[in-house]
C-alpha positions as CSV (number, residue, x, y, z in Angstrom):
1,M,-55.3,-1.7,5.7
2,A,-54.4,-1.2,2.0
3,S,-51.5,-2.9,0.6
4,R,-48.6,-0.3,-0.1
5,K,-47.5,0.4,-3.5
6,G,-45.3,-2.3,-4.7
7,E,-46.5,-4.9,-2.2
8,P,-48.7,-7.9,-3.6
9,M,-52.3,-8.0,-2.1
10,K,-52.9,-11.2,-0.1
11,Y,-54.9,-13.9,-1.8
12,R,-58.4,-14.1,-0.1
13,K,-61.6,-16.2,-1.1
14,W,-64.5,-14.2,-1.3
15,N,-67.8,-15.9,-0.5
16,P,-70.4,-15.3,-3.1
17,K,-72.6,-12.9,-1.0
18,T,-69.5,-10.5,-0.5
19,K,-68.7,-10.7,-4.3
20,M,-72.4,-9.4,-5.0
21,Q,-72.2,-6.7,-2.3
22,I,-69.1,-5.3,-3.9
23,L,-70.5,-5.7,-7.3
24,L,-73.4,-3.8,-6.2
25,E,-71.8,-0.9,-4.5
26,G,-69.6,-0.4,-7.6
27,L,-72.6,-0.6,-9.8
28,E,-74.3,2.0,-7.6
29,G,-71.2,4.5,-8.3
30,K,-71.3,6.4,-5.3
31,I,-67.5,6.1,-5.0
32,P,-64.8,5.9,-7.8
33,L,-63.9,2.3,-8.6
34,A,-60.2,2.7,-7.4
35,E,-61.4,3.7,-4.0
36,L,-64.1,0.8,-3.8
37,C,-61.2,-1.7,-4.8
38,N,-58.9,0.0,-2.1
39,K,-61.7,-0.2,0.4
40,Y,-61.8,-4.1,-0.3
41,Q,-58.3,-4.7,-0.8
42,I,-58.9,-6.1,-4.6
43,R,-57.8,-5.2,-8.1
44,Q,-59.8,-3.3,-10.3
45,N,-59.1,-6.3,-12.8
46,L,-60.8,-8.8,-10.2
47,Y,-63.6,-6.6,-10.2
48,Y,-64.2,-6.5,-13.7
49,Y,-63.9,-10.3,-13.8
50,W,-66.7,-10.7,-11.1
51,L,-68.8,-8.2,-13.2
52,K,-68.1,-10.4,-16.4
53,E,-69.2,-13.6,-14.4
54,F,-72.1,-11.8,-13.0
55,Q,-73.2,-10.5,-16.4
56,T,-72.7,-13.9,-18.3
57,K,-74.3,-15.9,-15.6
58,G,-76.6,-13.7,-13.5
59,Y,-79.7,-14.7,-15.3
60,K,-79.4,-18.2,-13.3
61,V,-80.7,-16.6,-10.4
62,F,-84.4,-16.3,-12.3
63,E,-84.3,-19.8,-13.7
64,S,-86.9,-22.2,-12.0
65,E,-85.3,-25.0,-10.3
66,K,-88.7,-27.0,-10.3
67,Q,-88.4,-30.2,-11.6
68,T,-90.4,-31.6,-14.5
69,K,-92.7,-34.4,-13.9
70,K,-90.5,-36.9,-16.1
71,E,-87.6,-35.8,-14.0
72,Q,-89.4,-36.4,-10.8
73,K,-90.6,-39.7,-12.2
74,L,-87.1,-40.9,-13.5
75,I,-85.7,-39.5,-9.7
76,E,-88.1,-42.0,-8.2
77,E,-87.5,-45.0,-10.6
78,V,-83.7,-44.6,-9.8
79,K,-84.4,-44.5,-6.0
80,K,-86.6,-47.7,-6.4
81,L,-83.9,-49.6,-8.5
82,K,-81.2,-48.7,-6.0
83,R,-83.7,-50.1,-3.0
84,I,-84.0,-53.3,-5.3
85,I,-80.1,-53.5,-5.9
86,A,-79.4,-53.1,-2.3
87,E,-82.0,-55.4,-1.2
88,L,-80.5,-58.1,-3.6
89,S,-77.0,-57.5,-2.6
90,I,-78.2,-58.2,1.0
91,E,-79.8,-61.8,-0.1
92,L,-76.9,-62.4,-2.4
93,K,-74.4,-61.9,0.7
94,K,-76.7,-64.1,3.0
95,T,-76.5,-66.9,0.0
96,E,-72.9,-66.8,0.1
97,L,-72.5,-67.1,3.8
98,E,-74.8,-69.8,3.9
99,L,-73.1,-71.8,1.3
100,N,-69.7,-71.2,3.0
101,E,-70.9,-72.5,6.2
102,G,-72.1,-75.8,4.3
103,D,-68.8,-76.1,3.0
104,E,-67.1,-75.9,6.3
105,Q,-69.4,-78.9,7.9
C-alpha cells in the first residue's frame, strides 16, 4: 500500500520496537533504503531521524538502572516521611472534627 506520487503519507505513531526493527533492517543493507522506506511507508528523512536518535541515545540501553545505596536510603526516607505526614494529617483531621463537634454542643 505505498502512497502514490504526490499524495502525503498518513501520520502513524511507531512504537520503539518497530522503529528498532526498521533501523536494524536498514543497517543490514540487504535492501536499498528507498525500498525499505516504501515497504514501511515512511520517508527517508524519518528513517535518518530515527537513526540519528539511535546513534545519540542508544548507549542508554547499556546503562545500569541499579540505584546506589544513597539513592535507596533517600527513597526509603521519603517513603517514611510521607507515611508520617499522612498519619499527622489524619490526626489533625480527627482533632478538627472533635473541635467542631464540641462547638456545636
